C-alpha positions as CSV (number, residue, x, y, z in Angstrom):
1,I,0.0,0.0,0.0
2,F,2.9,2.3,0.7
3,Y,4.0,2.2,-3.0
4,L,0.5,3.1,-4.1
5,L,0.5,6.1,-1.8
6,Y,3.9,7.1,-2.9
7,Y,2.8,6.8,-6.6
8,Y,-0.2,9.0,-6.0
9,Y,2.1,11.5,-4.3
10,Y,4.4,11.4,-7.3
11,K,1.4,11.9,-9.6
12,R,0.3,15.0,-7.7
13,I,3.7,16.5,-7.6
14,S,4.7,15.8,-11.2
15,G,1.3,16.3,-12.8
16,S,1.7,13.0,-14.6
17,N,-1.6,11.5,-15.7
18,S,-0.5,8.4,-17.7
19,K,-2.8,5.4,-17.9
20,G,0.2,3.2,-18.7
21,K,2.0,4.1,-15.5
22,D,-1.3,3.6,-13.5
23,I,-1.7,0.1,-14.9
24,L,2.0,-0.8,-14.3
25,V,1.9,0.4,-10.7
26,Y,-1.3,-1.6,-10.0
27,V,0.1,-4.7,-11.7
28,L,3.3,-4.4,-9.6
29,A,1.3,-3.9,-6.4
30,I,-0.9,-6.9,-7.2
31,A,2.2,-9.0,-8.0
32,R,3.8,-7.9,-4.7
33,I,0.6,-8.9,-2.7
34,V,0.5,-12.3,-4.5
35,L,4.2,-12.9,-3.8
36,T,3.5,-12.0,-0.1
37,L,0.6,-14.4,0.2
38,L,2.3,-17.4,-1.5
39,P,3.0,-20.3,0.9
40,Q,6.6,-20.5,-0.2
41,N,7.1,-17.1,1.5
42,E,7.1,-18.9,4.8
43,W,5.8,-15.9,6.8
44,G,5.5,-17.7,10.1
45,K,8.9,-19.4,10.1
46,M,12.3,-18.1,11.1
47,P,14.3,-17.0,9.2
48,G,11.8,-17.1,6.3
49,N,12.5,-17.5,2.6
50,L,15.3,-15.2,1.5
51,T,14.5,-15.4,-2.2
52,F,10.9,-14.3,-1.7
53,G,12.0,-11.6,0.6
54,I,14.3,-10.2,-2.1
55,I,11.7,-10.5,-4.9
56,R,9.1,-8.8,-2.7
57,N,11.3,-5.9,-1.7
58,I,12.7,-4.9,-5.1
59,D,12.9,-1.1,-5.6
60,T,10.6,-0.9,-8.6
61,V,11.1,2.8,-9.3
62,E,14.9,2.3,-9.6
63,L,14.4,-0.7,-11.8
64,I,12.0,1.1,-14.1
65,K,14.5,4.0,-14.5
66,K,17.5,1.8,-15.1
67,F,15.9,-0.7,-17.5
68,K,13.7,1.7,-19.5
69,T,16.1,2.4,-22.4
70,P,17.5,-1.1,-22.8
71,I,14.0,-2.6,-22.8
72,L,12.9,0.0,-25.4
73,Y,15.8,-1.0,-27.6
74,W,14.8,-4.7,-27.2
75,V,11.1,-4.0,-27.9
76,G,12.0,-1.8,-30.9
77,G,14.1,-4.7,-32.3
78,L,11.3,-7.1,-31.6
79,Y,8.9,-4.9,-33.6
80,F,11.3,-4.6,-36.5
81,T,11.8,-8.4,-36.5
82,I,8.1,-9.2,-36.3
83,V,7.2,-6.8,-39.0
84,T,9.8,-8.0,-41.4
85,M,8.8,-11.6,-40.7
86,A,5.1,-10.7,-41.4
87,V,6.0,-8.8,-44.6
88,R,8.0,-11.8,-45.9
89,G,5.3,-14.3,-44.9
90,I,2.5,-12.3,-46.5
91,S,4.5,-11.7,-49.7
92,Q,5.3,-15.4,-50.0
93,I,1.7,-16.6,-49.3
94,V,-0.3,-13.9,-51.1
95,G,2.1,-12.5,-53.6
96,D,3.8,-15.7,-54.7
97,G,7.1,-14.3,-53.4
98,Y,6.8,-10.9,-55.1
99,L,8.2,-8.0,-53.0
100,P,7.8,-4.4,-54.1
101,F,11.4,-3.7,-53.0
102,P,14.6,-5.7,-53.2
103,D,14.9,-8.8,-51.0
104,A,18.2,-7.5,-49.6
105,A,16.4,-4.4,-48.2
106,L,14.0,-6.6,-46.2
107,A,16.9,-8.7,-45.0
108,G,18.7,-5.5,-44.0
109,I,15.8,-4.3,-42.0
110,A,15.4,-7.7,-40.3
111,G,19.1,-7.5,-39.5
112,L,18.7,-4.1,-37.9
113,G,15.9,-5.6,-35.8
114,H,18.1,-8.4,-34.7
115,V,20.9,-6.0,-33.8
116,A,18.5,-3.9,-31.7
117,L,17.4,-7.1,-30.0
118,G,21.0,-8.0,-29.2
119,V,21.9,-4.6,-28.0
120,G,18.8,-4.5,-25.7
121,I,19.5,-7.9,-24.2
122,V,23.3,-7.2,-23.7
123,W,22.5,-3.7,-22.2
124,T,20.0,-5.2,-19.8
125,I,22.5,-7.8,-18.7
126,L,25.1,-5.1,-18.1
127,V,22.7,-3.0,-16.1
128,L,21.9,-6.1,-14.0
129,I,25.6,-6.9,-13.5
130,N,26.4,-3.3,-12.5
131,R,23.5,-3.3,-10.1
132,E,24.7,-6.5,-8.5
133,K,28.2,-5.2,-8.2
134,R,26.9,-2.1,-6.5
135,N,24.7,-4.1,-4.1
136,V,27.7,-6.4,-3.2
137,G,29.8,-3.3,-2.6
138,L,27.2,-1.9,-0.3
139,A,26.9,-5.2,1.6
140,K,30.6,-5.2,2.4
């Protein structure tokens, strides 16, 4: 509930009125409640389940800020890849393989999509590694 209150405070201060953010915050709050209520959480036992404790207490605002750009690269690459696959599939089924542009152009666009997918995945992994290094450094 604290995160929802904090989010409404953020909305009031920033003037943000995004339905996407609203949905994301509610989904994350519901996921947190579900994780809390799962029996694997071992609420009544000592010391409890460390993994569920970590998952339950992830700082979502920091994660959203850090992962926004790498995820956008990945999603953009995914869109490029899906669109080129759809164009090729439609042209092969409906147009008997006819493309209104050179085949190499479609392959190049698909290649750019795959490059963006790779960049997004590698960037996300690097952000995770740097976050873990920082967390380990804080723990020492």
